[in-house]
All heavy atoms as a GROMACS GRO file, in nm:
protein
  619
    1GLY      N    1   0.844   1.961  -5.341
    1GLY     CA    2   0.911   2.069  -5.374
    1GLY      C    3   0.889   2.135  -5.513
    1GLY      O    4   0.894   2.268  -5.531
    2ASN      N    5   0.837   2.062  -5.608
    2ASN     CA    6   0.810   2.110  -5.743
    2ASN      C    7   0.686   2.210  -5.724
    2ASN      O    8   0.690   2.321  -5.799
    2ASN     CB    9   0.786   2.007  -5.849
    2ASN     CG   10   0.908   1.933  -5.881
    2ASN    OD1   11   1.017   1.978  -5.851
    2ASN    ND2   12   0.880   1.806  -5.918
    3VAL      N   13   0.578   2.169  -5.658
    3VAL     CA   14   0.463   2.257  -5.651
    3VAL      C   15   0.490   2.383  -5.576
    3VAL      O   16   0.452   2.484  -5.624
    3VAL     CB   17   0.347   2.167  -5.566
    3VAL    CG1   18   0.239   2.268  -5.542
    3VAL    CG2   19   0.314   2.058  -5.654
    4ILE      N   20   0.563   2.389  -5.460
    4ILE     CA   21   0.603   2.502  -5.390
    4ILE      C   22   0.678   2.588  -5.474
    4ILE      O   23   0.676   2.715  -5.475
    4ILE     CB   24   0.673   2.462  -5.250
    4ILE    CG1   25   0.576   2.384  -5.167
    4ILE    CG2   26   0.728   2.580  -5.183
    4ILE    CD1   27   0.458   2.446  -5.120
    5HIS      N   28   0.777   2.523  -5.552
    5HIS     CA   29   0.874   2.612  -5.639
    5HIS      C   30   0.790   2.674  -5.736
    5HIS      O   31   0.800   2.799  -5.767
    5HIS     CB   32   0.975   2.513  -5.696
    5HIS     CG   33   1.086   2.583  -5.757
    5HIS    ND1   34   1.174   2.674  -5.680
    5HIS    CD2   35   1.122   2.603  -5.886
    5HIS    CE1   36   1.258   2.710  -5.770
    5HIS    NE2   37   1.236   2.668  -5.891
    6ALA      N   38   0.693   2.609  -5.800
    6ALA     CA   39   0.599   2.669  -5.911
    6ALA      C   40   0.518   2.782  -5.852
    6ALA      O   41   0.493   2.878  -5.917
    6ALA     CB   42   0.529   2.563  -5.970
    7LEU      N   43   0.468   2.760  -5.733
    7LEU     CA   44   0.370   2.860  -5.665
    7LEU      C   45   0.454   2.972  -5.636
    7LEU      O   46   0.414   3.099  -5.651
    7LEU     CB   47   0.306   2.807  -5.550
    7LEU     CG   48   0.194   2.697  -5.579
    7LEU    CD1   49   0.153   2.631  -5.444
    7LEU    CD2   50   0.078   2.771  -5.652
    8ALA      N   51   0.576   2.956  -5.571
    8ALA     CA   52   0.666   3.073  -5.531
    8ALA      C   53   0.690   3.159  -5.649
    8ALA      O   54   0.715   3.287  -5.640
    8ALA     CB   55   0.784   3.025  -5.461
    9GLU      N   56   0.724   3.101  -5.755
    9GLU     CA   57   0.768   3.160  -5.898
    9GLU      C   58   0.652   3.217  -5.960
    9GLU      O   59   0.662   3.286  -6.070
    9GLU     CB   60   0.854   3.083  -5.959
    9GLU     CG   61   0.990   3.064  -5.905
    9GLU     CD   62   1.080   2.983  -6.003
    9GLU    OE1   63   1.034   2.935  -6.118
    9GLU    OE2   64   1.207   2.965  -5.966
   10LYS      N   65   0.522   3.184  -5.923
   10LYS     CA   66   0.399   3.222  -5.978
   10LYS      C   67   0.399   3.179  -6.132
   10LYS      O   68   0.366   3.244  -6.224
   10LYS     CB   69   0.379   3.378  -5.980
   10LYS     CG   70   0.368   3.420  -5.839
   10LYS     CD   71   0.343   3.576  -5.815
   10LYS     CE   72   0.316   3.584  -5.670
   10LYS     NZ   73   0.360   3.718  -5.626
   11ARG      N   74   0.438   3.057  -6.147
   11ARG     CA   75   0.433   2.997  -6.279
   11ARG      C   76   0.287   2.964  -6.324
   11ARG      O   77   0.193   2.944  -6.241
   11ARG     CB   78   0.509   2.859  -6.294
   11ARG     CG   79   0.653   2.870  -6.268
   11ARG     CD   80   0.717   2.743  -6.288
   11ARG     NE   81   0.857   2.741  -6.239
   11ARG     CZ   82   0.916   2.630  -6.212
   11ARG    NH1   83   0.869   2.520  -6.233
   11ARG    NH2   84   1.057   2.640  -6.183
   12PRO      N   85   0.259   2.965  -6.450
   12PRO     CA   86   0.119   2.950  -6.488
   12PRO      C   87   0.068   2.808  -6.476
   12PRO      O   88  -0.044   2.778  -6.460
   12PRO     CB   89   0.115   2.990  -6.642
   12PRO     CG   90   0.265   2.970  -6.693
   12PRO     CD   91   0.346   3.019  -6.569
   13HIS      N   92   0.164   2.705  -6.477
   13HIS     CA   93   0.128   2.570  -6.454
   13HIS      C   94   0.198   2.520  -6.318
   13HIS      O   95   0.313   2.537  -6.301
   13HIS     CB   96   0.176   2.482  -6.572
   13HIS     CG   97   0.156   2.334  -6.550
   13HIS    ND1   98   0.035   2.279  -6.535
   13HIS    CD2   99   0.236   2.231  -6.516
   13HIS    CE1  100   0.046   2.146  -6.511
   13HIS    NE2  101   0.176   2.124  -6.504
   14VAL      N  102   0.108   2.468  -6.237
   14VAL     CA  103   0.165   2.415  -6.111
   14VAL      C  104   0.129   2.262  -6.120
   14VAL      O  105   0.022   2.207  -6.128
   14VAL     CB  106   0.081   2.472  -5.989
   14VAL    CG1  107   0.138   2.416  -5.864
   14VAL    CG2  108   0.093   2.620  -5.987
   15PRO      N  109   0.236   2.169  -6.096
   15PRO     CA  110   0.229   2.034  -6.120
   15PRO      C  111   0.172   1.961  -6.002
   15PRO      O  112   0.233   1.872  -5.932
   15PRO     CB  113   0.378   1.983  -6.152
   15PRO     CG  114   0.454   2.085  -6.067
   15PRO     CD  115   0.381   2.215  -6.083
   16TYR      N  116   0.044   1.985  -5.970
   16TYR     CA  117  -0.017   1.925  -5.848
   16TYR      C  118  -0.028   1.767  -5.869
   16TYR      O  119  -0.015   1.697  -5.761
   16TYR     CB  120  -0.164   1.980  -5.821
   16TYR     CG  121  -0.169   2.112  -5.777
   16TYR    CD1  122  -0.204   2.216  -5.864
   16TYR    CD2  123  -0.128   2.155  -5.649
   16TYR    CE1  124  -0.222   2.343  -5.811
   16TYR    CE2  125  -0.131   2.284  -5.607
   16TYR     CZ  126  -0.175   2.380  -5.686
   16TYR     OH  127  -0.190   2.519  -5.649
   17ARG      N  128  -0.039   1.723  -5.975
   17ARG     CA  129  -0.057   1.583  -5.999
   17ARG      C  130   0.072   1.497  -6.003
   17ARG      O  131   0.075   1.372  -6.016
   17ARG     CB  132  -0.134   1.553  -6.141
   17ARG     CG  133  -0.262   1.610  -6.140
   17ARG     CD  134  -0.336   1.576  -6.264
   17ARG     NE  135  -0.470   1.638  -6.256
   17ARG     CZ  136  -0.553   1.636  -6.375
   17ARG    NH1  137  -0.514   1.569  -6.468
   17ARG    NH2  138  -0.677   1.684  -6.354
   18ASP      N  139   0.188   1.558  -5.972
   18ASP     CA  140   0.318   1.486  -5.969
   18ASP      C  141   0.321   1.388  -5.844
   18ASP      O  142   0.393   1.297  -5.843
   18ASP     CB  143   0.433   1.582  -5.975
   18ASP     CG  144   0.454   1.643  -6.114
   18ASP    OD1  145   0.379   1.596  -6.205
   18ASP    OD2  146   0.547   1.720  -6.129
   19ALA      N  147   0.251   1.422  -5.747
   19ALA     CA  148   0.251   1.355  -5.623
   19ALA      C  149   0.119   1.335  -5.556
   19ALA      O  150   0.030   1.422  -5.566
   19ALA     CB  151   0.368   1.396  -5.512
   20LYS      N  152   0.093   1.223  -5.484
   20LYS     CA  153  -0.045   1.209  -5.419
   20LYS      C  154  -0.066   1.328  -5.312
   20LYS      O  155  -0.180   1.372  -5.301
   20LYS     CB  156  -0.058   1.062  -5.357
   20LYS     CG  157  -0.070   0.961  -5.459
   20LYS     CD  158  -0.078   0.825  -5.383
   20LYS     CE  159  -0.075   0.717  -5.490
   20LYS     NZ  160  -0.101   0.572  -5.430
   21LEU      N  161   0.032   1.345  -5.248
   21LEU     CA  162   0.017   1.452  -5.128
   21LEU      C  163  -0.014   1.580  -5.184
   21LEU      O  164  -0.116   1.646  -5.144
   21LEU     CB  165   0.138   1.452  -5.053
   21LEU     CG  166   0.138   1.561  -4.933
   21LEU    CD1  167   0.034   1.512  -4.839
   21LEU    CD2  168   0.277   1.555  -4.866
   22THR      N  169   0.046   1.632  -5.288
   22THR     CA  170   0.025   1.759  -5.348
   22THR      C  171  -0.109   1.764  -5.414
   22THR      O  172  -0.189   1.850  -5.420
   22THR     CB  173   0.129   1.812  -5.439
   22THR    OG1  174   0.139   1.715  -5.539
   22THR    CG2  175   0.259   1.841  -5.372
   23ARG      N  176  -0.159   1.648  -5.470
   23ARG     CA  177  -0.291   1.644  -5.527
   23ARG      C  178  -0.395   1.667  -5.421
   23ARG      O  179  -0.503   1.724  -5.447
   23ARG     CB  180  -0.310   1.509  -5.598
   23ARG     CG  181  -0.436   1.478  -5.663
   23ARG     CD  182  -0.443   1.573  -5.794
   23ARG     NE  183  -0.575   1.553  -5.862
   23ARG     CZ  184  -0.640   1.629  -5.925
   23ARG    NH1  185  -0.604   1.757  -5.937
   23ARG    NH2  186  -0.738   1.598  -5.985
   24ILE      N  187  -0.381   1.591  -5.317
   24ILE     CA  188  -0.478   1.595  -5.196
   24ILE      C  189  -0.483   1.748  -5.134
   24ILE      O  190  -0.579   1.801  -5.098
   24ILE     CB  191  -0.427   1.495  -5.086
   24ILE    CG1  192  -0.459   1.357  -5.125
   24ILE    CG2  193  -0.508   1.524  -4.963
   24ILE    CD1  194  -0.399   1.262  -5.053
   25LEU      N  195  -0.357   1.800  -5.129
   25LEU     CA  196  -0.344   1.939  -5.068
   25LEU      C  197  -0.359   2.048  -5.164
   25LEU      O  198  -0.328   2.160  -5.127
   25LEU     CB  199  -0.219   1.957  -4.997
   25LEU     CG  200  -0.194   1.861  -4.884
   25LEU    CD1  201  -0.051   1.875  -4.834
   25LEU    CD2  202  -0.287   1.891  -4.777
   26GLN      N  203  -0.408   2.027  -5.299
   26GLN     CA  204  -0.413   2.111  -5.397
   26GLN      C  205  -0.486   2.248  -5.362
   26GLN      O  206  -0.446   2.362  -5.385
   26GLN     CB  207  -0.480   2.060  -5.530
   26GLN     CG  208  -0.491   2.159  -5.633
   26GLN     CD  209  -0.534   2.077  -5.768
   26GLN    OE1  210  -0.562   1.966  -5.767
   26GLN    NE2  211  -0.572   2.167  -5.866
   27ASP      N  212  -0.604   2.222  -5.292
   27ASP     CA  213  -0.684   2.341  -5.258
   27ASP      C  214  -0.621   2.423  -5.149
   27ASP      O  215  -0.646   2.545  -5.133
   27ASP     CB  216  -0.832   2.298  -5.204
   27ASP     CG  217  -0.908   2.238  -5.324
   27ASP    OD1  218  -0.885   2.289  -5.434
   27ASP    OD2  219  -0.997   2.171  -5.294
   28THR      N  220  -0.538   2.366  -5.058
   28THR     CA  221  -0.465   2.441  -4.955
   28THR      C  222  -0.346   2.510  -4.990
   28THR      O  223  -0.298   2.608  -4.939
   28THR     CB  224  -0.447   2.354  -4.825
   28THR    OG1  225  -0.346   2.249  -4.860
   28THR    CG2  226  -0.575   2.294  -4.780
   29LEU      N  227  -0.287   2.458  -5.100
   29LEU     CA  228  -0.161   2.518  -5.152
   29LEU      C  229  -0.179   2.625  -5.249
   29LEU      O  230  -0.210   2.581  -5.371
   29LEU     CB  231  -0.072   2.406  -5.199
   29LEU     CG  232  -0.020   2.300  -5.115
   29LEU    CD1  233   0.043   2.189  -5.192
   29LEU    CD2  234   0.062   2.350  -5.002
   30GLY      N  235  -0.173   2.737  -5.217
   30GLY     CA  236  -0.190   2.856  -5.308
   30GLY      C  237  -0.337   2.881  -5.343
   30GLY      O  238  -0.375   2.962  -5.433
   31GLY      N  239  -0.434   2.823  -5.262
   31GLY     CA  240  -0.576   2.842  -5.286
   31GLY      C  241  -0.640   2.932  -5.183
   31GLY      O  242  -0.582   3.025  -5.148
   32ASN      N  243  -0.756   2.894  -5.149
   32ASN     CA  244  -0.850   2.977  -5.068
   32ASN      C  245  -0.845   2.946  -4.922
   32ASN      O  246  -0.940   2.911  -4.859
   32ASN     CB  247  -0.986   2.986  -5.116
   32ASN     CG  248  -1.073   3.091  -5.042
   32ASN    OD1  249  -1.021   3.194  -4.986
   32ASN    ND2  250  -1.199   3.064  -5.031
   33PHE      N  251  -0.714   2.906  -4.863
   33PHE     CA  252  -0.702   2.868  -4.733
   33PHE      C  253  -0.589   2.932  -4.657
   33PHE      O  254  -0.492   2.973  -4.734
   33PHE     CB  255  -0.671   2.718  -4.725
   33PHE     CG  256  -0.778   2.624  -4.770
   33PHE    CD1  257  -0.809   2.597  -4.893
   33PHE    CD2  258  -0.867   2.567  -4.667
   33PHE    CE1  259  -0.913   2.510  -4.934
   33PHE    CE2  260  -0.973   2.490  -4.707
   33PHE     CZ  261  -1.002   2.459  -4.829
   34LYS      N  262  -0.585   2.931  -4.535
   34LYS     CA  263  -0.474   2.983  -4.451
   34LYS      C  264  -0.403   2.846  -4.428
   34LYS      O  265  -0.458   2.764  -4.378
   34LYS     CB  266  -0.519   3.043  -4.314
   34LYS     CG  267  -0.578   3.187  -4.338
   34LYS     CD  268  -0.606   3.258  -4.218
   34LYS     CE  269  -0.660   3.386  -4.238
   34LYS     NZ  270  -0.673   3.466  -4.120
   35THR      N  271  -0.283   2.846  -4.461
   35THR     CA  272  -0.201   2.728  -4.449
   35THR      C  273  -0.073   2.752  -4.353
   35THR      O  274  -0.010   2.853  -4.351
   35THR     CB  275  -0.147   2.692  -4.592
   35THR    OG1  276  -0.252   2.682  -4.683
   35THR    CG2  277  -0.073   2.559  -4.583
   36THR      N  278  -0.044   2.651  -4.270
   36THR     CA  279   0.055   2.660  -4.177
   36THR      C  280   0.169   2.543  -4.201
   36THR      O  281   0.115   2.430  -4.234
   36THR     CB  282   0.015   2.649  -4.033
   36THR    OG1  283  -0.083   2.747  -3.998
   36THR    CG2  284   0.129   2.647  -3.934
   37LEU      N  285   0.281   2.584  -4.201
   37LEU     CA  286   0.394   2.482  -4.244
   37LEU      C  287   0.471   2.466  -4.112
   37LEU      O  288   0.528   2.573  -4.060
   37LEU     CB  289   0.471   2.520  -4.343
   37LEU     CG  290   0.589   2.440  -4.391
   37LEU    CD1  291   0.547   2.291  -4.440
   37LEU    CD2  292   0.678   2.498  -4.496
   38VAL      N  293   0.505   2.343  -4.058
   38VAL     CA  294   0.586   2.334  -3.953
   38VAL      C  295   0.710   2.246  -4.006
   38VAL      O  296   0.695   2.137  -4.064
   38VAL     CB  297   0.521   2.235  -3.845
   38VAL    CG1  298   0.613   2.210  -3.739
   38VAL    CG2  299   0.397   2.318  -3.785
   39VAL      N  300   0.825   2.300  -3.988
   39VAL     CA  301   0.951   2.241  -4.033
   39VAL      C  302   1.031   2.189  -3.914
   39VAL      O  303   1.055   2.275  -3.820
   39VAL     CB  304   1.037   2.343  -4.120
   39VAL    CG1  305   1.164   2.285  -4.158
   39VAL    CG2  306   0.956   2.385  -4.231
   40THR      N  307   1.062   2.070  -3.905
   40THR     CA  308   1.142   2.005  -3.800
   40THR      C  309   1.287   2.010  -3.845
   40THR      O  310   1.333   1.967  -3.942
   40THR     CB  311   1.085   1.864  -3.762
   40THR    OG1  312   0.962   1.869  -3.745
   40THR    CG2  313   1.163   1.810  -3.649
   41CYS      N  314   1.370   2.072  -3.754
   41CYS     CA  315   1.521   2.067  -3.775
   41CYS      C  316   1.587   2.001  -3.656
   41CYS      O  317   1.536   1.989  -3.553
   41CYS     CB  318   1.557   2.214  -3.779
   41CYS     SG  319   1.488   2.301  -3.902
   42SER      N  320   1.707   1.956  -3.679
   42SER     CA  321   1.783   1.884  -3.586
   42SER      C  322   1.926   1.964  -3.564
   42SER      O  323   1.975   2.006  -3.670
   42SER     CB  324   1.805   1.743  -3.612
   42SER     OG  325   1.903   1.680  -3.536
   43SER      N  326   1.979   1.964  -3.447
   43SER     CA  327   2.102   2.024  -3.425
   43SER      C  328   2.228   1.916  -3.440
   43SER      O  329   2.338   1.952  -3.438
   43SER     CB  330   2.118   2.094  -3.293
   43SER     OG  331   2.096   1.984  -3.193
   44ALA      N  332   2.179   1.798  -3.471
   44ALA     CA  333   2.280   1.691  -3.483
   44ALA      C  334   2.348   1.704  -3.618
   44ALA      O  335   2.294   1.718  -3.715
   44ALA     CB  336   2.214   1.544  -3.481
   45GLU      N  337   2.471   1.682  -3.625
   45GLU     CA  338   2.562   1.693  -3.726
   45GLU      C  339   2.523   1.593  -3.838
   45GLU      O  340   2.526   1.614  -3.957
   45GLU     CB  341   2.709   1.679  -3.703
   45GLU     CG  342   2.798   1.725  -3.822
   45GLU     CD  343   2.944   1.720  -3.771
   45GLU    OE1  344   2.971   1.734  -3.668
   45GLU    OE2  345   3.026   1.707  -3.872
   46ALA      N  346   2.481   1.469  -3.788
   46ALA     CA  347   2.448   1.376  -3.878
   46ALA      C  348   2.324   1.398  -3.967
   46ALA      O  349   2.304   1.354  -4.072
   46ALA     CB  350   2.410   1.235  -3.799
   47HIS      N  351   2.244   1.502  -3.923
   47HIS     CA  352   2.126   1.542  -3.988
   47HIS      C  353   2.129   1.672  -4.060
   47HIS      O  354   2.030   1.742  -4.098
   47HIS     CB  355   1.994   1.537  -3.900
   47HIS     CG  356   1.965   1.403  -3.832
   47HIS    ND1  357   1.932   1.301  -3.906
   47HIS    CD2  358   1.998   1.367  -3.696
   47HIS    CE1  359   1.917   1.196  -3.829
   47HIS    NE2  360   1.958   1.232  -3.703
   48PHE      N  361   2.257   1.727  -4.079
   48PHE     CA  362   2.278   1.856  -4.135
   48PHE      C  363   2.219   1.878  -4.262
   48PHE      O  364   2.142   1.973  -4.291
   48PHE     CB  365   2.440   1.886  -4.130
   48PHE     CG  366   2.460   2.014  -4.200
   48PHE    CD1  367   2.435   2.134  -4.132
   48PHE    CD2  368   2.509   2.016  -4.333
   48PHE    CE1  369   2.464   2.248  -4.188
   48PHE    CE2  370   2.527   2.151  -4.388
   48PHE     CZ  371   2.509   2.262  -4.322
   49GLU      N  372   2.238   1.780  -4.347
   49GLU     CA  373   2.195   1.796  -4.490
   49GLU      C  374   2.034   1.796  -4.487
   49GLU      O  375   1.985   1.878  -4.569
   49GLU     CB  376   2.253   1.686  -4.578
   49GLU     CG  377   2.398   1.685  -4.607
   49GLU     CD  378   2.433   1.822  -4.683
   49GLU    OE1  379   2.371   1.871  -4.773
   49GLU    OE2  380   2.548   1.871  -4.637
   50GLU      N  381   1.977   1.722  -4.425
   50GLU     CA  382   1.829   1.711  -4.416
   50GLU      C  383   1.767   1.835  -4.363
   50GLU      O  384   1.677   1.889  -4.408
   50GLU     CB  385   1.765   1.586  -4.348
   50GLU     CG  386   1.634   1.561  -4.354
   50GLU     CD  387   1.582   1.521  -4.481
   50GLU    OE1  388   1.670   1.458  -4.568
   50GLU    OE2  389   1.467   1.548  -4.521
   51THR      N  390   1.829   1.891  -4.259
   51THR     CA  391   1.788   2.016  -4.188
   51THR      C  392   1.804   2.126  -4.291
   51THR      O  393   1.712   2.213  -4.304
   51THR     CB  394   1.860   2.031  -4.070
   51THR    OG1  395   1.847   1.938  -3.974
   51THR    CG2  396   1.826   2.175  -4.004
   52LEU      N  397   1.911   2.132  -4.359
   52LEU     CA  398   1.951   2.234  -4.453
   52LEU      C  399   1.843   2.229  -4.572
   52LEU      O  400   1.787   2.336  -4.611
   52LEU     CB  401   2.081   2.235  -4.515
   52LEU     CG  402   2.130   2.350  -4.600
   52LEU    CD1  403   2.117   2.480  -4.524
   52LEU    CD2  404   2.271   2.304  -4.661
   53SER      N  405   1.810   2.121  -4.622
   53SER     CA  406   1.707   2.095  -4.719
   53SER      C  407   1.577   2.142  -4.689
   53SER      O  408   1.502   2.207  -4.745
   53SER     CB  409   1.712   1.949  -4.773
   53SER     OG  410   1.604   1.926  -4.857
   54SER      N  411   1.538   2.102  -4.562
   54SER     CA  412   1.408   2.148  -4.498
   54SER      C  413   1.404   2.294  -4.484
   54SER      O  414   1.301   2.365  -4.508
   54SER     CB  415   1.384   2.077  -4.353
   54SER     OG  416   1.383   1.942  -4.373
   55MET      N  417   1.514   2.360  -4.448
   55MET     CA  418   1.509   2.514  -4.422
   55MET      C  419   1.500   2.581  -4.574
   55MET      O  420   1.435   2.683  -4.580
   55MET     CB  421   1.635   2.558  -4.366
   55MET     CG  422   1.643   2.508  -4.208
   55MET     SD  423   1.514   2.556  -4.124
   55MET     CE  424   1.530   2.723  -4.102
   56HIS      N  425   1.571   2.518  -4.665
   56HIS     CA  426   1.546   2.576  -4.801
   56HIS      C  427   1.401   2.561  -4.853
   56HIS      O  428   1.345   2.660  -4.917
   56HIS     CB  429   1.638   2.522  -4.898
   56HIS     CG  430   1.782   2.556  -4.885
   56HIS    ND1  431   1.833   2.686  -4.905
   56HIS    CD2  432   1.893   2.488  -4.853
   56HIS    CE1  433   1.961   2.693  -4.889
   56HIS    NE2  434   2.001   2.570  -4.849
   57PHE      N  435   1.335   2.451  -4.824
   57PHE     CA  436   1.198   2.429  -4.859
   57PHE      C  437   1.117   2.520  -4.781
   57PHE      O  438   1.023   2.586  -4.844
   57PHE     CB  439   1.160   2.274  -4.825
   57PHE     CG  440   1.021   2.262  -4.848
   57PHE    CD1  441   0.974   2.242  -4.976
   57PHE    CD2  442   0.918   2.262  -4.749
   57PHE    CE1  443   0.828   2.205  -5.007
   57PHE    CE2  444   0.792   2.240  -4.761
   57PHE     CZ  445   0.746   2.207  -4.898
   58ALA      N  446   1.139   2.548  -4.659
   58ALA     CA  447   1.057   2.641  -4.580
   58ALA      C  448   1.065   2.784  -4.626
   58ALA      O  449   0.962   2.866  -4.632
   58ALA     CB  450   1.088   2.640  -4.428
   59THR      N  451   1.189   2.823  -4.665
   59THR     CA  452   1.209   2.956  -4.721
   59THR      C  453   1.128   2.966  -4.856
   59THR      O  454   1.063   3.082  -4.882
   59THR     CB  455   1.359   2.980  -4.758
   59THR    OG1  456   1.423   2.957  -4.633
   59THR    CG2  457   1.386   3.124  -4.813
   60ARG      N  458   1.116   2.869  -4.944
   60ARG     CA  459   1.052   2.878  -5.069
   60ARG      C  460   0.896   2.883  -5.033
   60ARG      O  461   0.830   2.956  -5.102
   60ARG     CB  462   1.085   2.763  -5.156
   60ARG     CG  463   1.207   2.766  -5.233
   60ARG     CD  464   1.224   2.674  -5.348
   60ARG     NE  465   1.177   2.534  -5.324
   60ARG     CZ  466   1.253   2.440  -5.262
   60ARG    NH1  467   1.385   2.463  -5.247
   60ARG    NH2  468   1.206   2.313  -5.244
   61ALA      N  469   0.843   2.802  -4.939
   61ALA     CA  470   0.715   2.782  -4.904
   61ALA      C  471   0.666   2.910  -4.829
   61ALA      O  472   0.552   2.964  -4.856
   61ALA     CB  473   0.686   2.685  -4.807
   62LYS      N  474   0.757   2.998  -4.775
   62LYS     CA  475   0.714   3.113  -4.714
   62LYS      C  476   0.679   3.219  -4.817
   62LYS      O  477   0.603   3.320  -4.786
   62LYS     CB  478   0.841   3.166  -4.628
   62LYS     CG  479   0.815   3.289  -4.535
   62LYS     CD  480   0.925   3.309  -4.449
   62LYS     CE  481   0.968   3.441  -4.447
   62LYS     NZ  482   1.080   3.477  -4.368
   63SER      N  483   0.733   3.206  -4.944
   63SER     CA  484   0.716   3.311  -5.040
   63SER      C  485   0.581   3.284  -5.116
   63SER      O  486   0.542   3.370  -5.201
   63SER     CB  487   0.823   3.314  -5.127
   63SER     OG  488   0.836   3.210  -5.207
   64VAL      N  489   0.510   3.177  -5.086
   64VAL     CA  490   0.385   3.148  -5.150
   64VAL      C  491   0.269   3.234  -5.086
   64VAL      O  492   0.260   3.226  -4.971
   64VAL     CB  493   0.343   2.992  -5.141
   64VAL    CG1  494   0.200   2.963  -5.197
   64VAL    CG2  495   0.450   2.910  -5.220
   65CYS      N  496   0.196   3.301  -5.174
   65CYS     CA  497   0.089   3.384  -5.118
   65CYS      C  498  -0.047   3.330  -5.155
   65CYS      O  499  -0.087   3.320  -5.260
   65CYS     CB  500   0.107   3.526  -5.170
   65CYS     SG  501  -0.003   3.637  -5.106
   66ASN      N  502  -0.117   3.296  -5.049
   66ASN     CA  503  -0.268   3.259  -5.080
   66ASN      C  504  -0.356   3.381  -5.065
   66ASN      O  505  -0.337   3.482  -4.999
   66ASN     CB  506  -0.306   3.164  -4.955
   66ASN     CG  507  -0.251   3.028  -4.978
   66ASN    OD1  508  -0.174   3.006  -5.060
   66ASN    ND2  509  -0.282   2.939  -4.881
   67HIS      N  510  -0.453   3.380  -5.151
   67HIS     CA  511  -0.550   3.491  -5.155
   67HIS      C  512  -0.673   3.434  -5.083
   67HIS      O  513  -0.765   3.372  -5.146
   67HIS     CB  514  -0.586   3.537  -5.297
   67HIS     CG  515  -0.456   3.580  -5.365
   67HIS    ND1  516  -0.402   3.703  -5.327
   67HIS    CD2  517  -0.369   3.525  -5.450
   67HIS    CE1  518  -0.284   3.723  -5.407
   67HIS    NE2  519  -0.268   3.623  -5.477
   68VAL      N  520  -0.700   3.455  -4.954
   68VAL     CA  521  -0.818   3.411  -4.880
   68VAL      C  522  -0.927   3.509  -4.892
   68VAL      O  523  -0.924   3.629  -4.891
   68VAL     CB  524  -0.762   3.397  -4.731
   68VAL    CG1  525  -0.890   3.344  -4.647
   68VAL    CG2  526  -0.650   3.306  -4.711
   69LYS      N  527  -1.043   3.442  -4.930
   69LYS     CA  528  -1.168   3.519  -4.928
   69LYS      C  529  -1.269   3.441  -4.854
   69LYS      O  530  -1.272   3.313  -4.848
   69LYS     CB  531  -1.199   3.550  -5.076
   69LYS     CG  532  -1.225   3.430  -5.152
   69LYS     CD  533  -1.250   3.458  -5.298
   69LYS     CE  534  -1.266   3.319  -5.374
   69LYS     NZ  535  -1.202   3.320  -5.511
   70MET      N  536  -1.376   3.519  -4.810
   70MET     CA  537  -1.474   3.451  -4.739
   70MET      C  538  -1.571   3.385  -4.829
   70MET      O  539  -1.619   3.432  -4.928
   70MET     CB  540  -1.547   3.549  -4.638
   70MET     CG  541  -1.643   3.491  -4.546
   70MET     SD  542  -1.715   3.600  -4.427
   70MET     CE  543  -1.575   3.639  -4.333
   71ASN      N  544  -1.610   3.265  -4.796
   71ASN     CA  545  -1.710   3.188  -4.877
   71ASN      C  546  -1.857   3.214  -4.805
   71ASN      O  547  -1.854   3.191  -4.689
   71ASN     CB  548  -1.669   3.041  -4.893
   71ASN     CG  549  -1.544   3.018  -4.959
   71ASN    OD1  550  -1.514   3.085  -5.050
   71ASN    ND2  551  -1.469   2.910  -4.924
   72PHE      N  552  -1.957   3.228  -4.886
   72PHE     CA  553  -2.087   3.258  -4.830
   72PHE      C  554  -2.168   3.142  -4.868
   72PHE      O  555  -2.162   3.103  -4.987
   72PHE     CB  556  -2.141   3.391  -4.876
   72PHE     CG  557  -2.067   3.509  -4.826
   72PHE    CD1  558  -1.979   3.578  -4.906
   72PHE    CD2  559  -2.094   3.550  -4.698
   72PHE    CE1  560  -1.914   3.679  -4.854
   72PHE    CE2  561  -2.034   3.659  -4.638
   72PHE     CZ  562  -1.939   3.733  -4.731
   73ILE      N  563  -2.254   3.093  -4.785
   73ILE     CA  564  -2.365   2.988  -4.805
   73ILE      C  565  -2.495   3.058  -4.801
   73ILE      O  566  -2.536   3.116  -4.697
   73ILE     CB  567  -2.343   2.865  -4.712
   73ILE    CG1  568  -2.220   2.808  -4.743
   73ILE    CG2  569  -2.456   2.772  -4.748
   73ILE    CD1  570  -2.189   2.693  -4.633
   74TYR      N  571  -2.565   3.071  -4.916
   74TYR     CA  572  -2.685   3.131  -4.930
   74TYR      C  573  -2.805   3.031  -4.920
   74TYR      O  574  -2.792   2.926  -4.978
   74TYR     CB  575  -2.704   3.213  -5.045
   74TYR     CG  576  -2.602   3.327  -5.054
   74TYR    CD1  577  -2.495   3.314  -5.141
   74TYR    CD2  578  -2.621   3.448  -4.992
   74TYR    CE1  579  -2.402   3.432  -5.142
   74TYR    CE2  580  -2.533   3.551  -4.988
   74TYR     CZ  581  -2.424   3.538  -5.067
   74TYR     OH  582  -2.346   3.641  -5.080
   75SER      N  583  -2.918   3.070  -4.853
   75SER     CA  584  -3.030   2.990  -4.845
   75SER      C  585  -3.110   3.010  -4.979
   75SER      O  586  -3.082   3.111  -5.044
   75SER     CB  587  -3.125   3.015  -4.728
   75SER     OG  588  -3.179   3.148  -4.732
   76ALA      N  589  -3.223   2.927  -5.001
   76ALA     CA  590  -3.300   2.944  -5.118
   76ALA      C  591  -3.363   3.085  -5.117
   76ALA      O  592  -3.382   3.146  -5.217
   76ALA     CB  593  -3.403   2.841  -5.121
   77GLU      N  594  -3.399   3.136  -5.012
   77GLU     CA  595  -3.479   3.264  -4.996
   77GLU      C  596  -3.370   3.378  -5.030
   77GLU      O  597  -3.424   3.467  -5.086
   77GLU     CB  598  -3.532   3.289  -4.864
   77GLU     CG  599  -3.645   3.197  -4.814
   77GLU     CD  600  -3.594   3.074  -4.740
   77GLU    OE1  601  -3.477   3.089  -4.668
   77GLU    OE2  602  -3.655   2.970  -4.750
   78GLN      N  603  -3.258   3.361  -5.005
   78GLN     CA  604  -3.157   3.472  -5.012
   78GLN      C  605  -3.110   3.478  -5.166
   78GLN      O  606  -3.072   3.590  -5.207
   78GLN     CB  607  -3.033   3.448  -4.940
   78GLN     CG  608  -3.052   3.472  -4.786
   78GLN     CD  609  -2.929   3.434  -4.702
   78GLN    OE1  610  -2.867   3.330  -4.732
   78GLN    NE2  611  -2.907   3.506  -4.593
   79LEU      N  612  -3.129   3.362  -5.224
   79LEU     CA  613  -3.093   3.369  -5.379
   79LEU      C  614  -3.205   3.435  -5.448
   79LEU      O  615  -3.193   3.489  -5.558
   79LEU     CB  616  -3.062   3.223  -5.433
   79LEU     CG  617  -2.948   3.151  -5.368
   79LEU    CD1  618  -2.938   3.000  -5.412
   79LEU    CD2  619  -2.821   3.224  -5.406
   0.00000   0.00000   0.00000
């Protein structure tokens, strides 16, 4: 949640190193990738709080904007 929150607010520092998962996904979160997020929700009342939390997270993640650009690989002759 901290990384997505920092990216959504466009903070100058993003705490990727706070968790192993965000460290691994550092290039895909706010980087040069198209990223898809799947949020699983339940209609069961017993899972209401978890579903609500997931929906809030998805709303924050939706506001993160990646700037995708094409990467080129040049041969020795082209350089």
